[in-house]
PATI-170303 format. One record per residue (C-alpha): x, y, z; residue number from 1; residue in three letters. Coordinates in pm, whole numbers, always signed. Example, Ala and Ser with C-alpha at 12.3 -4.5 7.8 and 13.67 -1.06 7.14 Angstrom:
<rs>
+--------+--------+--------+-----+-----+
!     c1 !     c2 !     c3 !   n ! res !
+--------+--------+--------+-----+-----+
!  +1230 !   -450 !   +780 !   1 ! ALA !
!  +1367 !   -106 !   +714 !   2 ! SER !
+--------+--------+--------+-----+-----+
</rs>
This chain:
<rs>
+--------+--------+--------+-----+-----+
!     c1 !     c2 !     c3 !   n ! res !
+--------+--------+--------+-----+-----+
!   +828 !  +1922 !  -2066 !   1 ! MET !
!   +613 !  +1820 !  -2361 !   2 ! PHE !
!   +458 !  +1474 !  -2348 !   3 ! SER !
!   +582 !  +1408 !  -2700 !   4 ! ARG !
!   +940 !  +1444 !  -2573 !   5 ! ASP !
!   +914 !  +1157 !  -2326 !   6 ! THR !
!  +1204 !   +914 !  -2324 !   7 ! ARG !
!   +955 !   +632 !  -2302 !   8 ! GLY !
!   +953 !   +333 !  -2068 !   9 ! ARG !
!  +1186 !    +49 !  -1979 !  10 ! LYS !
!   +950 !   -192 !  -2152 !  11 ! HIS !
!   +832 !    -24 !  -2476 !  12 ! PRO !
!   +457 !     +5 !  -2520 !  13 ! GLU !
!   +244 !   +127 !  -2807 !  14 ! ALA !
!    +97 !   +475 !  -2767 !  15 ! GLU !
!   -253 !   +487 !  -2623 !  16 ! HIS !
!   -519 !   +621 !  -2863 !  17 ! PRO !
!   -648 !   +892 !  -2627 !  18 ! TYR !
!   -427 !   +905 !  -2318 !  19 ! ARG !
!    -85 !  +1063 !  -2307 !  20 ! GLY !
!   +213 !   +893 !  -2141 !  21 ! PRO !
!   +182 !  +1079 !  -1812 !  22 ! TYR !
!   -193 !  +1024 !  -1794 !  23 ! GLN !
!   -116 !   +653 !  -1814 !  24 ! ARG !
!   +143 !   +693 !  -1538 !  25 ! ASP !
!   -113 !   +871 !  -1322 !  26 ! ARG !
!   -372 !   +600 !  -1375 !  27 ! ASP !
!   -128 !   +319 !  -1301 !  28 ! ARG !
!    -28 !   +488 !   -978 !  29 ! ILE !
!   -391 !   +548 !   -878 !  30 ! LEU !
!   -483 !   +184 !   -938 !  31 ! HIS !
!   -182 !    +39 !   -756 !  32 ! SER !
!   -215 !   -146 !   -427 !  33 ! HIS !
!    +50 !    +75 !   -269 !  34 ! ALA !
!   -142 !   +393 !   -351 !  35 ! PHE !
!   -464 !   +264 !   -197 !  36 ! ARG !
!   -280 !   +168 !   +120 !  37 ! ARG !
!   -180 !   +532 !   +173 !  38 ! LEU !
!   -531 !   +582 !   +314 !  39 ! ALA !
!   -427 !   +375 !   +616 !  40 ! GLY !
!    -92 !   +544 !   +675 !  41 ! LYS !
!    -77 !   +851 !   +893 !  42 ! MET !
!   +112 !  +1161 !   +783 !  43 ! GLN !
!   +276 !  +1279 !  +1107 !  44 ! VAL !
!    +25 !  +1203 !  +1379 !  45 ! PHE !
!    -50 !   +832 !  +1417 !  46 ! THR !
!   -390 !   +670 !  +1453 !  47 ! GLY !
!   -332 !   +631 !  +1826 !  48 ! ASP !
!   -383 !  +1009 !  +1848 !  49 ! MET !
!   -719 !  +1003 !  +1669 !  50 ! GLY !
!   -846 !   +945 !  +1318 !  51 ! ASP !
!   -949 !  +1292 !  +1200 !  52 ! TYR !
!   -609 !  +1427 !  +1103 !  53 ! HIS !
!   -437 !  +1381 !   +770 !  54 ! ARG !
!   -322 !  +1055 !   +619 !  55 ! THR !
!    -59 !  +1000 !   +352 !  56 ! ARG !
!   -340 !   +975 !    +98 !  57 ! LEU !
!   -506 !  +1306 !   +186 !  58 ! THR !
!   -164 !  +1473 !   +194 !  59 ! HIS !
!    -83 !  +1329 !   -148 !  60 ! THR !
!   -403 !  +1463 !   -303 !  61 ! HIS !
!   -342 !  +1803 !   -143 !  62 ! GLU !
!    +10 !  +1814 !   -288 !  63 ! VAL !
!   -122 !  +1715 !   -631 !  64 ! ALA !
!   -384 !  +1991 !   -619 !  65 ! SER !
!   -136 !  +2265 !   -528 !  66 ! ILE !
!   +128 !  +2134 !   -768 !  67 ! ALA !
!   -120 !  +2143 !  -1056 !  68 ! ARG !
!   -206 !  +2501 !   -965 !  69 ! THR !
!   +162 !  +2590 !   -989 !  70 ! LEU !
!   +196 !  +2398 !  -1313 !  71 ! GLY !
!    -99 !  +2561 !  -1482 !  72 ! ARG !
!    +14 !  +2911 !  -1383 !  73 ! ALA !
!   +368 !  +2842 !  -1507 !  74 ! LEU !
!   +252 !  +2657 !  -1819 !  75 ! ARG !
!   +422 !  +2331 !  -1726 !  76 ! LEU !
!   +305 !  +1977 !  -1802 !  77 ! ASN !
!    +13 !  +1922 !  -1564 !  78 ! GLU !
!    -20 !  +1551 !  -1642 !  79 ! ASP !
!   +343 !  +1490 !  -1552 !  80 ! LEU !
!   +306 !  +1703 !  -1239 !  81 ! ILE !
!     +2 !  +1506 !  -1125 !  82 ! GLU !
!   +176 !  +1172 !  -1180 !  83 ! ALA !
!   +484 !  +1290 !   -990 !  84 ! LEU !
!   +273 !  +1424 !   -702 !  85 ! ALA !
!    +61 !  +1111 !   -668 !  86 ! LEU !
!   +376 !   +899 !   -673 !  87 ! PHE !
!   +595 !  +1103 !   -439 !  88 ! HIS !
!   +496 !   +946 !   -104 !  89 ! ASP !
!   +392 !   +599 !   -221 !  90 ! ILE !
!   +695 !   +441 !    -53 !  91 ! GLY !
!   +618 !   +554 !   +301 !  92 ! HIS !
!   +598 !   +283 !   +569 !  93 ! PRO !
!   +340 !   +272 !   +850 !  94 ! PRO !
!   +360 !   +521 !  +1138 !  95 ! TYR !
!   +492 !   +813 !   +934 !  96 ! GLY !
!   +852 !   +925 !   +976 !  97 ! HIS !
!   +874 !   +725 !  +1299 !  98 ! ALA !
!   +830 !   +410 !  +1093 !  99 ! GLY !
!  +1088 !   +523 !   +840 ! 100 ! GLU !
!  +1343 !   +592 !  +1115 ! 101 ! ASP !
!  +1279 !   +250 !  +1271 ! 102 ! ALA !
!  +1321 !    +63 !   +942 ! 103 ! LEU !
!  +1633 !   +263 !   +856 ! 104 ! HIS !
!  +1785 !   +159 !  +1188 ! 105 ! GLU !
!  +1687 !   -205 !  +1133 ! 106 ! CYS !
!  +1841 !   -204 !   +784 ! 107 ! LEU !
!  +2147 !    +10 !   +860 ! 108 ! LYS !
!  +2381 !   -279 !   +769 ! 109 ! ASP !
!  +2176 !   -369 !   +462 ! 110 ! HIS !
!  +2150 !    -44 !   +270 ! 111 ! GLY !
!  +1923 !   +145 !   +510 ! 112 ! GLY !
!  +1568 !   +250 !   +429 ! 113 ! PHE !
!  +1436 !   +555 !   +245 ! 114 ! SER !
!  +1072 !   +602 !   +150 ! 115 ! HIS !
!  +1185 !   +771 !   -171 ! 116 ! ASN !
!  +1394 !   +473 !   -277 ! 117 ! ARG !
!  +1122 !   +236 !   -161 ! 118 ! ASN !
!   +881 !   +406 !   -401 ! 119 ! ALA !
!  +1111 !   +303 !   -686 ! 120 ! LEU !
!  +1122 !    -57 !   -560 ! 121 ! VAL !
!   +743 !    -62 !   -548 ! 122 ! ILE !
!   +707 !    +80 !   -899 ! 123 ! ALA !
!   +975 !   -135 !  -1060 ! 124 ! GLU !
!   +956 !   -462 !   -867 ! 125 ! GLU !
!   +679 !   -512 !   -611 ! 126 ! LEU !
!   +362 !   -410 !   -795 ! 127 ! GLU !
!   +254 !   -700 !  -1016 ! 128 ! ILE !
!    -48 !   -591 !  -1220 ! 129 ! ARG !
!    +37 !   -642 !  -1586 ! 130 ! TYR !
!   +122 !   -957 !  -1784 ! 131 ! PRO !
!   +396 !   -805 !  -1998 ! 132 ! GLY !
!   +631 !   -678 !  -1729 ! 133 ! PHE !
!   +711 !   -657 !  -1359 ! 134 ! THR !
!   +617 !   -333 !  -1187 ! 135 ! GLY !
!   +416 !    -42 !  -1323 ! 136 ! LEU !
!   +650 !    +38 !  -1614 ! 137 ! ASN !
!   +624 !   +410 !  -1546 ! 138 ! LEU !
!   +781 !   +665 !  -1777 ! 139 ! SER !
!  +1148 !   +756 !  -1744 ! 140 ! HIS !
!  +1048 !  +1109 !  -1638 ! 141 ! GLU !
!   +839 !   +997 !  -1338 ! 142 ! VAL !
!  +1104 !   +750 !  -1223 ! 143 ! LEU !
!  +1378 !  +1009 !  -1271 ! 144 ! GLU !
!  +1178 !  +1260 !  -1069 ! 145 ! GLY !
!  +1157 !  +1014 !   -782 ! 146 ! GLN !
!  +1528 !   +940 !   -807 ! 147 ! ARG !
!  +1589 !  +1313 !   -773 ! 148 ! THR !
!  +1392 !  +1303 !   -447 ! 149 ! ARG !
!  +1593 !  +1000 !   -334 ! 150 ! ALA !
!  +1913 !  +1201 !   -387 ! 151 ! ASP !
!  +1821 !  +1540 !   -242 ! 152 ! LYS !
!  +2172 !  +1671 !   -304 ! 153 ! ILE !
!  +2107 !  +1671 !   -677 ! 154 ! GLN !
!  +1812 !  +1904 !   -628 ! 155 ! SER !
!  +2041 !  +2179 !   -497 ! 156 ! TYR !
!  +2352 !  +2114 !   -704 ! 157 ! ARG !
!  +2415 !  +2375 !   -976 ! 158 ! PRO !
!  +2302 !  +2240 !  -1311 ! 159 ! ALA !
!  +2568 !  +2147 !  -1564 ! 160 ! THR !
!  +2554 !  +1993 !  -1909 ! 161 ! GLU !
!  +2662 !  +1655 !  -1771 ! 162 ! SER !
!  +2440 !  +1680 !  -1462 ! 163 ! ALA !
!  +2128 !  +1881 !  -1550 ! 164 ! PRO !
!  +1893 !  +2005 !  -1282 ! 165 ! GLY !
!  +1555 !  +1845 !  -1211 ! 166 ! PRO !
!  +1268 !  +1895 !  -1453 ! 167 ! LEU !
!  +1063 !  +2206 !  -1374 ! 168 ! LEU !
!   +768 !  +1976 !  -1306 ! 169 ! GLU !
!   +970 !  +1795 !  -1040 ! 170 ! VAL !
!  +1058 !  +2128 !   -882 ! 171 ! GLN !
!   +691 !  +2231 !   -878 ! 172 ! ALA !
!   +596 !  +1915 !   -689 ! 173 ! VAL !
!   +879 !  +1968 !   -439 ! 174 ! GLU !
!   +757 !  +2323 !   -374 ! 175 ! ALA !
!   +397 !  +2207 !   -337 ! 176 ! ALA !
!   +497 !  +1932 !    -93 ! 177 ! ASP !
!   +682 !  +2179 !   +129 ! 178 ! SER !
!   +403 !  +2435 !   +145 ! 179 ! MET !
!   +140 !  +2164 !   +199 ! 180 ! THR !
!   +297 !  +2004 !   +504 ! 181 ! TYR !
!   +393 !  +2337 !   +658 ! 182 ! ASP !
!    +32 !  +2458 !   +649 ! 183 ! ALA !
!   -143 !  +2133 !   +726 ! 184 ! HIS !
!    +85 !  +2025 !  +1010 ! 185 ! ASP !
!     -9 !  +2355 !  +1175 ! 186 ! CYS !
!   -375 !  +2270 !  +1126 ! 187 ! ASP !
!   -347 !  +1917 !  +1267 ! 188 ! ASP !
!   -127 !  +2028 !  +1558 ! 189 ! ALA !
!   -384 !  +2286 !  +1672 ! 190 ! VAL !
!   -672 !  +2039 !  +1631 ! 191 ! LYS !
!   -487 !  +1786 !  +1844 ! 192 ! LEU !
!   -413 !  +2046 !  +2112 ! 193 ! GLY !
!    -36 !  +2016 !  +2078 ! 194 ! LEU !
!     -2 !  +2392 !  +2029 ! 195 ! VAL !
!   -240 !  +2688 !  +2019 ! 196 ! THR !
!   -293 !  +2939 !  +1742 ! 197 ! MET !
!   -146 !  +3204 !  +1972 ! 198 ! ASP !
!   +172 !  +2998 !  +2008 ! 199 ! GLU !
!   +196 !  +2950 !  +1631 ! 200 ! LEU !
!   +187 !  +3328 !  +1597 ! 201 ! GLN !
!   +537 !  +3336 !  +1741 ! 202 ! GLU !
!   +633 !  +3277 !  +1376 ! 203 ! THR !
!   +611 !  +3555 !  +1119 ! 204 ! VAL !
!   +435 !  +3346 !   +855 ! 205 ! LEU !
!   +146 !  +3245 !  +1080 ! 206 ! VAL !
!   +124 !  +3586 !  +1245 ! 207 ! ARG !
!    +85 !  +3754 !   +907 ! 208 ! GLU !
!   -171 !  +3493 !   +796 ! 209 ! ALA !
!   -380 !  +3556 !  +1109 ! 210 ! VAL !
!   -361 !  +3931 !  +1046 ! 211 ! ALA !
!   -486 !  +3884 !   +689 ! 212 ! VAL !
!   -781 !  +3672 !   +803 ! 213 ! VAL !
!   -881 !  +3898 !  +1091 ! 214 ! ARG !
!   -843 !  +4203 !   +869 ! 215 ! GLY !
!  -1108 !  +4061 !   +637 ! 216 ! GLU !
!  -1337 !  +3887 !   +887 ! 217 ! PHE !
!  -1410 !  +3990 !  +1245 ! 218 ! ALA !
!  -1541 !  +3775 !  +1529 ! 219 ! GLY !
!  -1449 !  +3435 !  +1387 ! 220 ! LEU !
!  -1479 !  +3124 !  +1600 ! 221 ! SER !
!  -1156 !  +2943 !  +1684 ! 222 ! ASP !
!  -1247 !  +2663 !  +1444 ! 223 ! ASP !
!  -1315 !  +2889 !  +1146 ! 224 ! ILE !
!  -1011 !  +3102 !  +1229 ! 225 ! LEU !
!   -788 !  +2796 !  +1223 ! 226 ! ARG !
!   -923 !  +2678 !   +889 ! 227 ! LYS !
!   -901 !  +3026 !   +739 ! 228 ! SER !
!   -543 !  +3067 !   +855 ! 229 ! VAL !
!   -451 !  +2740 !   +683 ! 230 ! VAL !
!   -602 !  +2874 !   +360 ! 231 ! HIS !
!   -410 !  +3199 !   +404 ! 232 ! ALA !
!    -83 !  +3014 !   +467 ! 233 ! LEU !
!   -122 !  +2817 !   +146 ! 234 ! ILE !
!   -227 !  +3122 !    -54 ! 235 ! ASP !
!    +71 !  +3322 !    +75 ! 236 ! ARG !
!   +315 !  +3049 !    -22 ! 237 ! GLN !
!   +162 !  +2972 !   -362 ! 238 ! VAL !
!   +151 !  +3341 !   -451 ! 239 ! THR !
!   +510 !  +3395 !   -338 ! 240 ! GLY !
!   +641 !  +3095 !   -533 ! 241 ! VAL !
!   +450 !  +3191 !   -848 ! 242 ! LEU !
!   +562 !  +3553 !   -841 ! 243 ! GLN !
!   +923 !  +3449 !   -783 ! 244 ! HIS !
!   +918 !  +3185 !  -1059 ! 245 ! ALA !
!   +719 !  +3389 !  -1311 ! 246 ! ALA !
!   +963 !  +3679 !  -1288 ! 247 ! ALA !
!  +1253 !  +3451 !  -1376 ! 248 ! PHE !
!  +1081 !  +3224 !  -1629 ! 249 ! LEU !
!   +917 !  +3506 !  -1825 ! 250 ! ALA !
!  +1208 !  +3515 !  -2066 ! 251 ! GLY !
!  +1239 !  +3138 !  -2092 ! 252 ! CYS !
!   +917 !  +3054 !  -2275 ! 253 ! ALA !
!  +1094 !  +2929 !  -2586 ! 254 ! ASN !
!  +1347 !  +2705 !  -2413 ! 255 ! LEU !
!  +1331 !  +2333 !  -2479 ! 256 ! ASN !
!  +1337 !  +2081 !  -2196 ! 257 ! THR !
!  +1713 !  +2033 !  -2208 ! 258 ! SER !
!  +1783 !  +2407 !  -2194 ! 259 ! ALA !
!  +1532 !  +2458 !  -1912 ! 260 ! ALA !
!  +1719 !  +2203 !  -1703 ! 261 ! ARG !
!  +2038 !  +2407 !  -1736 ! 262 ! GLN !
!  +1882 !  +2714 !  -1574 ! 263 ! LEU !
!  +2049 !  +2846 !  -1260 ! 264 ! ASP !
!  +1711 !  +2862 !  -1089 ! 265 ! PHE !
!  +1482 !  +2643 !   -880 ! 266 ! ARG !
!  +1107 !  +2682 !   -841 ! 267 ! ILE !
!  +1058 !  +2775 !   -478 ! 268 ! GLY !
!   +990 !  +3065 !   -243 ! 269 ! PRO !
!  +1178 !  +3395 !   -268 ! 270 ! PRO !
!  +1445 !  +3452 !     +2 ! 271 ! PRO !
!  +1224 !  +3637 !   +254 ! 272 ! GLU !
!   +946 !  +3378 !   +233 ! 273 ! LEU !
!  +1199 !  +3095 !   +246 ! 274 ! ALA !
!  +1334 !  +3230 !   +575 ! 275 ! GLU !
!   +981 !  +3260 !   +715 ! 276 ! GLN !
!   +916 !  +2898 !   +618 ! 277 ! LYS !
!  +1238 !  +2787 !   +788 ! 278 ! ARG !
!  +1131 !  +2969 !  +1104 ! 279 ! GLU !
!   +793 !  +2793 !  +1098 ! 280 ! LEU !
!   +956 !  +2455 !  +1034 ! 281 ! GLU !
!  +1193 !  +2509 !  +1329 ! 282 ! ARG !
!   +891 !  +2586 !  +1545 ! 283 ! PHE !
!   +708 !  +2273 !  +1426 ! 284 ! LEU !
!  +1013 !  +2059 !  +1489 ! 285 ! TYR !
!  +1072 !  +2189 !  +1841 ! 286 ! GLN !
!   +714 !  +2232 !  +1962 ! 287 ! ARG !
!   +514 !  +1978 !  +1763 ! 288 ! VAL !
!   +722 !  +1691 !  +1625 ! 289 ! TYR !
!   +910 !  +1665 !  +1957 ! 290 ! ARG !
!   +598 !  +1711 !  +2171 ! 291 ! HIS !
!   +590 !  +1452 !  +2454 ! 292 ! PRO !
!   +257 !  +1308 !  +2336 ! 293 ! ARG !
!   +390 !  +1257 !  +1986 ! 294 ! LEU !
!   +725 !  +1123 !  +2105 ! 295 ! VAL !
!   +548 !   +866 !  +2325 ! 296 ! ALA !
!   +334 !   +740 !  +2038 ! 297 ! VAL !
!   +634 !   +735 !  +1802 ! 298 ! ARG !
!   +835 !   +533 !  +2054 ! 299 ! THR !
!   +566 !   +267 !  +2080 ! 300 ! ILE !
!   +529 !   +249 !  +1702 ! 301 ! ALA !
!   +903 !   +210 !  +1652 ! 302 ! GLN !
!   +922 !    -64 !  +1915 ! 303 ! GLN !
!   +647 !   -253 !  +1731 ! 304 ! ARG !
!   +826 !   -232 !  +1398 ! 305 ! LEU !
!  +1160 !   -340 !  +1544 ! 306 ! ARG !
!   +996 !   -638 !  +1716 ! 307 ! SER !
!   +822 !   -738 !  +1395 ! 308 ! MET !
!  +1141 !   -703 !  +1190 ! 309 ! TYR !
!  +1332 !   -929 !  +1429 ! 310 ! GLU !
!  +1035 !  -1165 !  +1433 ! 311 ! GLY !
!  +1034 !  -1206 !  +1056 ! 312 ! TYR !
!  +1408 !  -1270 !  +1057 ! 313 ! LEU !
!  +1348 !  -1551 !  +1308 ! 314 ! SER !
!  +1032 !  -1678 !  +1137 ! 315 ! ARG !
!  +1055 !  -1608 !   +762 ! 316 ! PRO !
!   +778 !  -1862 !   +712 ! 317 ! ASP !
!   +540 !  -1592 !   +841 ! 318 ! LEU !
!   +611 !  -1382 !   +532 ! 319 ! LEU !
!   +354 !  -1411 !   +251 ! 320 ! PRO !
!   +464 !  -1648 !    -29 ! 321 ! PRO !
!   +537 !  -1373 !   -282 ! 322 ! HIS !
!   +770 !  -1206 !    -32 ! 323 ! PHE !
!   +936 !  -1536 !    +53 ! 324 ! GLN !
!  +1016 !  -1558 !   -318 ! 325 ! ASN !
!  +1210 !  -1229 !   -293 ! 326 ! ARG !
!  +1447 !  -1357 !    -25 ! 327 ! VAL !
!  +1690 !  -1518 !   -276 ! 328 ! PRO !
!  +1686 !  -1194 !   -478 ! 329 ! LEU !
!  +1742 !   -925 !   -213 ! 330 ! VAL !
!  +1804 !  -1114 !   +111 ! 331 ! GLY !
!  +1584 !  -1181 !   +411 ! 332 ! LEU !
!  +1659 !   -849 !   +581 ! 333 ! GLU !
!  +1552 !   -629 !   +291 ! 334 ! ARG !
!  +1253 !   -854 !   +219 ! 335 ! THR !
!  +1131 !   -817 !   +577 ! 336 ! ALA !
!  +1179 !   -440 !   +554 ! 337 ! GLY !
!   +989 !   -419 !   +225 ! 338 ! GLU !
!   +700 !   -621 !   +365 ! 339 ! TYR !
!   +677 !   -406 !   +677 ! 340 ! LEU !
!   +699 !    -87 !   +469 ! 341 ! ALA !
!   +396 !   -187 !   +266 ! 342 ! GLY !
!   +167 !   -226 !   +568 ! 343 ! MET !
!    -95 !    +22 !   +683 ! 344 ! THR !
!    -85 !   +133 !  +1046 ! 345 ! ASP !
!   -386 !    -83 !  +1138 ! 346 ! ARG !
!   -266 !   -393 !   +951 ! 347 ! PHE !
!    +74 !   -359 !  +1116 ! 348 ! CYS !
!    -86 !   -335 !  +1459 ! 349 ! GLU !
!   -303 !   -641 !  +1388 ! 350 ! GLY !
!    -10 !   -858 !  +1282 ! 351 ! LEU !
!   +194 !   -737 !  +1578 ! 352 ! TYR !
!    -78 !   -843 !  +1821 ! 353 ! GLN !
!   -128 !  -1174 !  +1639 ! 354 ! LYS !
!   +232 !  -1289 !  +1610 ! 355 ! HIS !
!   +475 !  -1075 !  +1807 ! 356 ! PHE !
!   +312 !   -913 !  +2114 ! 357 ! ALA !
!   +455 !  -1052 !  +2435 ! 358 ! LYS !
+--------+--------+--------+-----+-----+
</rs>
């Protein structure tokens, strides 16, 4: 995707003298309130389990770094990739996926809740930073990429002329996101004592990563071994994705954006690596995400959000004025959900204790 081929923005703007369209998208995302709040939102493990594991913000930067590596190697548009990566998790609520599940349940009769769709609401309606328009006025390509995430089915549907596949840059970010959380959830889970490195080696991907590290370095401490294995996991996945994609895309260098979206191919791991990733993800789901310690913390977090949601329905006067102004537009239920989704973990806990704790 060449920057010159952008379809522009909803509200037309003059070209910037020295920044391309996707650089401007990146900067608008970086300077948004919602992006800064990612620092206070946990990735998987909530703040009640400690404060040294990853947040949504650190995860986002890690995804952007890996996605740009993929983009540079495959000669894609790095500026677009970075904007997409920085934007991809901006709609997450507090308390990770536990918070998303709680809000989805609260809003089940009012359209449900999806962090991917919430990112679009933030970018198009909630962020008020510019005098000429509501929202961030991001490029069509960044918004379209997020809509692709909001409708995962489209990502796997065969491309047709009437329904083209996602941009290659969108696919690169999706691949980077997957390999990032697979590796880093292993890291955080071991640090928190939810599983051991020996237990993780029940999976082929981790077992091979440990063998690579120990084959190069002997006598490593547990701490350095863990960190080195995380590096090896990422390197294995990045290398596999690049080799798989490069072999297919080698003959596609002269395709324009439209033709590239018709390709019967998706940037991702080759079949053997994909199966190893699925095995690791099954392990993480069964042994980490459903660990009793994590389930207990998730349960408390979800109870807090449900109590606060019901509280705001009973006391809409507790909503900030700019959210009260949204009630006639989207209804009280969705307004309460949007307000809760924008909170950091700590801010949410503070308001819960102040207004809703019994």
